[in-house]
N, C-alpha and C positions, 0 to 999 in steps of 0.2 A: 433161414424161411424167406420165401420171396413174398413181398408185400404188394398184393395185387387187388384192386378194388373196382367195382362197377356201378355206375349211375344210369339211372333212366329218367328221361325228360319226356313226359306225355303231353305233346302240344296239340292245338287244334289242326295244325297244317302237316305236322310230322311227329313221329316217335323217333327219339334219338336215344342210342346206347352208346355209352363210352366206357372202355376198360383201359385203366392206367396202372402202371406199376411205379412204385416209389423205390428208386435205386439210388443209394449213397446221396441222398437229400435231393435228388432230382426226379421230376415227373416224366416217365416215358409212356407214350401210347402205345397200347398193344393191339387194340381193334376198336373200330367204331362203325355204327351202321345208322342209316336214316331211311324210314319207311313211311310212306304216305299214309297219313292217320285217316281213319274212318271211324264213325260212331262216337266222335269227340267234338264238341262244340264250346268254344271259348274256354278251353282247358278242363271242362266237366265232362264225364262219360255219360253219353244219353243213349248208346247202343251196346250194350255188353259184349254180345257176341262179335259185332264188327271190331270193335276194340280190341277184344281178345285175340282175334286172329292177326291183327296188325302188329301187336306187341310179340305175339309168338313169332312172326316172321322177323321182327328186328332182332330178337334173341338168336333164331337160327343163323343169321348172317354172321354175327360175331362168333357165334359158337363154330362155325365152318372155318373161320380164320384161326381160332385158338385151338380147335381140336377136342375141347370139353364143353360140358353143359355149364351155363350159368345158373347157379343155385341161390346166390345171395346178391342183394343189390341195396342201393341207397336210392329212394324214391323221391322225386320232385312232386310235390301235391299242389292243387290249385290254392292260390292265395286270395281268393274272395273272402272278405270280412275278416281278413288277418288282423290280430291286434298285438301291440308291443307294448309292454308295460316294465317299468323298472322295478325290481324286487331285489331285497336285501336278506341275507342270511348271517348267522353267527353260530359258531360252535367251539367248544374248548378241545384242545390237542389232548388226548387221554394217554397216549403211549408214553413210556417212561423217558424216550429219549426226545420228546416233545418234536418230532419231526413230522411234517405233513407228508401224509401218504395219498396215493390215489383214491383210497376210500374216503378219506376226509375231504378231498375236493368234491367228490360225488355227494357226500352227506351234505356239505355246507350248501350246495346247489339245491338239494331236496328240501332242506329246511326252508330255503328261502322261497320255494315254490309253494309250500303248504299253504292252503286256504286262498290261493290267489287264482284258481281256475274255476269259472263259471260252469254249471251243470251242462250246459248247452255246448261247451267248448271242450277241445282236447289240446294238450300240450303238442308243440310240433318240435321245439327245441328251446334250449336256454343259452343265449349268447352271453358268455362272461364279459364284463366290462373291466374290472380289475379285482383284486383281493387284497386285504389289509392283514398283514402279520404283526399283531399287537398294534403297533403304530406306523409300520412300514407299508406303503403302497407298492405293490408288485403286480405283474401280469401273469407270472407263472410261480406258484407258491410251492410246488411239488419238490420235496426233499429239503425244505428250508424249515428253520427252526421257529416255534412261536408257542404261546400259551393259548391265544385265541385267534380263531382264523375267521375273518369276516370276508362277505363276498357282495359285490354289486353286479347284476346281470340284468339282461333283457329277456323276459319271458315271452316267448312267441306261441299264440294260440290261434286256432281256426275253429270253424263249425266241425263237428265229428264227421259229418258227411264227406267232407273235403278229403279226410283221411281214409276212412273206411272203404270207400268206392274205389280207391287205387289200391290200397293194401289187400282187400278180399279178391280183386281182380289177378293180381300178381300171384297170390297165394294158390288160387285157382289153377295156376299154370305150374305149380310146384316151385315157386321162386319165393325164398323167404326175404322180407323187407327188413333189413337190420338196422335201418335208419331212416328217417324222413326230413324232408326240409323244404324250403321254399326257393324258388328261382332267385329272388332278390337277394338271398343270403349267398347263393352260387356267384351270383354276377359280381358282388364287391370283392369276393375272395380271388376271382379270376384277374381283376384288374388293380387290386390294392397295392400300394407302395408306402414309402415313408411319408410322402405329401398328405395321402389319403388319411393315414394314421394320425394327422395332427390338425385336421381341419373339418369343415362341414362340407360333404360332397353329396352327389346324387348319381343315380343311373336310370336312364330311360331305355327300357327294353321294347322294341317294337316287334311285337309277335304278329302272328297271322290275323287273329280275329280281336287282340286286345293288345294295348300297350300299357306296360307296368311302369309306374314312377315311384322310385324309392329313395328315400331320404337316409343319410347315415351321418353319424356324429362320430368323428375318429375312427370310422371303419366299421362302427357298430350301427345296424339298421334300427331306425327309430319310428319311422312313419312310411305309410305306403298307400298308394292310390292306384286306381285303374280307369283306362280311358277305354272305352267300347268301340275301339277302332283300331286297324292294323293293316299289313301289307296286303291282306286279301281285298281290302277295299280298293287299293291301287289296281290289283288284277281286274275287279270288277268294272271299274271304270273303263279300262282298256277294251275289256270284253264287249262292254255295252257300246262304246264309240265306234268299234270296227266290227261288230257282229261276230265274234270269235269265241270259243270255248276257253274255258278258265285256264287249261294248261298251256294254250298257246299263247293268252295273254300274259301269263306267267314268265314265259319264256322271252317274250318280247321285253318285258320289265327288266329281266336279270341280264339279258345279252345284247340289247340294242338300245334302250332308253339311258338317258344321263339324268343325273340329279340335279344339274345346273344348265341354264340356258346359254351361258357363255361357251360351253364345250359341245354344243349340238350344231347339226348342220342341216340346211334345207336339201342339200344335195345328196345326203346319206338316205339311200332309199332301200328298204327291204320289201320284197314281193311275197306274198303269202295268200293262202286260200282261207276263206271265211267259213262260217257254218253252212253257208248255200254252196258251198263249193265254186265259188267265184273267186278268181284271183284278183287281189287288191293290192295296191302300193301304198306303204306306210313310209313316210319321211321321218327322219330321226326328231327334228325340231317339233313338230306337231305332236308325236307320241310323248316326247320329254315334257311337254306343256301339261298334258293330262296328268303325268306321273308327279311332275313338281306340285302341280295344284293340291293334289291329295296329300303328298308328304308334307307341305307346307300347313294343311290343316291339322294332320296329326301332332306335329310338332308344336303347333300353337295350343292345342289343347292339352298336350303334355306340359308345356310350360304354365298354363293356367292351374293344371293340378298341381304342380309343384309349389305354385304361389299359396294354395290352400294348406299345403303341409307346412309351409314356414315362412315367416316373414325375413328370414335370412337369405341372402344370396349365396348359394354354394360357391365354393372357389373351384370346384372341378365338377362337370356334368358329363359322366360317361354315357354315349349312345351305343346300344348294342342291339343284336336281333340279326336275322339272315339278310334284311333289306339294307343293311348298312354295308353290306359288300358291293352295293352299287357305286360305279365310277363317280367321284367327286361328291360322294354323300357328305362328306366331313364339311364342304363349303356351305351347303343349305342349312346344316346344323349351327354354324357359327353365325350365319345370317339371322336365324330366328332366335338362338339362345345366347348369342355372344361368344367372345373368345374362350371363355371357360369350357366351352363344349369340345369335347374329344371323342372320337370314334375308338370304341374300346378295341383292344387288339389281344385275341388269343394267340397266346405265343408258346405253341407246344409243338414239337418236331413231328411233322406229318400232319397237322391240323392247324389251319390258320381261318377257320370259318366261324364267325361270331355266333351263329346259331346255337353252338356248342358251349357257350359262355357259362351257363346256368350248370350244365352237367360237370364241366371239369372244375367249376369253382366249388362245387359241393362235394366233390371228391377232396379237394384240399381241406375244406372245413371239416370233413369227417375225420381226416388224418390229424388235423390240429386238435381236434378234441380227444383223440386217443393220447395224443402227446401230453396234452394238460392232464389226463388221468392216469398216466404212466403205464398205458396198456400197449401190448404189442399184439396186432391182429391182421389177418389177411382172410379175403374172402374166398379163397380156394384151397382145397385141401393138398397134403403133401403128394398124393397120388396124382392130382391134376397138375401140380407143379412140375412133376416128373415129365408128364406128357408135354407140357409147355417148353421144357428145356431140351427134348429130344427130337432132333431133327428127323424127318421121315426120308426114306431111301431115295424116292424120286424128288430130285431138287426142285423141279417146278412145281410139285404140290407141297413142298415143305411149308411149315408154319410161317417162317421167317419170310419165305418167298410171298406167300399171300399178304402178310401184313405190309411189306414193302411195296407189293402191287398196289395195295389200297392207298399207301401213302401218295403214291405217283398219280394214282387215278383221282386223288382228292384236289 
């Protein structure tokens, strides 16, 4: 069986769909799409019809590449008012062999969760910290012997409306949500390594309309905050200063501005038409000054939010989000946050853009949960797998050709 998984990230600026395959322990990108979002503000759906049409378009793009319909997804839901609480569970192992099964793992997590969810909240996920087999602490208890299995986990909850607004919308498109998660859980799973697993770390994800600040202890999310400012504020500043539409302003930010003053030039000029159809000249130095000023403010507010979350200084602070792809963005991050600040790097063949970090990481997180419970699962049927494995007669229209065409286009 081919192990294929899809995740959708519904953001304020764009809707992103990622389809990956786990093959021989490696993640391979099969398809991805990015569609400009409408009907979504600060990650919350405020116009169902517009949002539905955008999501449908995003699915259509990957379905064209793959040759079959997406019927099951992992959905990233809004993180507003998310709570993270340590919970503990304990169960006896009742089978004759005293071997921990996947069902035992599920049961001990369910016992731990009992009576810990407020009536106004809904569970998003349970992130295991560790397990105790009698007196031995382990990360993976499956198939090991013990009499008593204990667990320590982080219970993640959000207001019900955060979940149901997304799930109901996807269900109305005929798409089953097999799992839900938060962007901050995905981000750390994209970037985590041995050092993250042994220290206090943080992730600052600069989105379009909000910046999420998350704190982790040994790779486990423990606290989360939101700054109501993001990359769209940069676009708005450029648009206001030069009398431009938002799309032109965004293109200038991404393709012409620099994130540090030392790399800019007064002699670099770009001619562009403003809203009044008048051709104006924009020099790189002045444009970058506008951009740097707002980025500086966003990072300052993010640092203040991080200080509210913890009195400890994180050893690593990963910065992610589409804006981090700007030239020299790492320099301004180090200036504001210190040498512990690192630009996160999505390292998947065919995909190098940090705007996908939440989606890719949540696929990794989902697969790790399956492994913990000893489950074998794929989001596509055998018939769909056959379609994916069969090249079409016309080489130019083959699925592989389309996927690699997208890789090089990215």
